[in-house]
N, C-alpha and C positions, 0 to 999 in steps of 0.2 A: 882177572876181571871177568873173563868169559866163564870161568868156573862158577863164580857167584851168580851170574846171569842164569846159567843152567840150573843151579841149585834153587833159585827162586822159581823158575818155571816148573821144576819138579814139585816144590811145595804147593804151588798154586794148582797143580794138576794139569797144566798145559803141555807138559812133556813127561813121558815115562822115563824112568832111570835108564832102561835099556836102550833108549833113543839118544842118550848123551854120547857125544863123540868119544871113541876109545881113549884118546889122549887125555881127555878131561875127567874120565870116570873116577879115578883115584882122588883127584882134587875135589870134585863135587861130593863124593862120598865123605871125605874128611869134613867139609863144610857142613853137610847135613847132620852128621853124627856128632861132631865135636863142638861146632859153633851154634847149631840150631837145636840140638837135642832131639833129632828125629831119626833114630836108627831104623824105625819101621819102614822108612822109604828107601832104604839101601839094602841090596842083596847081601847075604851072609859072606859071600866071597870078597866083598869090599868092606867088611867089618860091621855090617848092619844086621838087622833081624828079619828083614823081609825074605820071603821064599822066592826063589828064582822062577 
């Protein structure tokens, strides 16, 4: 549930991905890449295409 909240905040631009709590980063990355189709918001180390 918290991962979805942070994913939405990243999508809306209210939170940067690097500000997501470490325990949730993998889950948030999965949501952004696989459910929302937004790999450009996720750093490459978490399976996205954004530069760190």
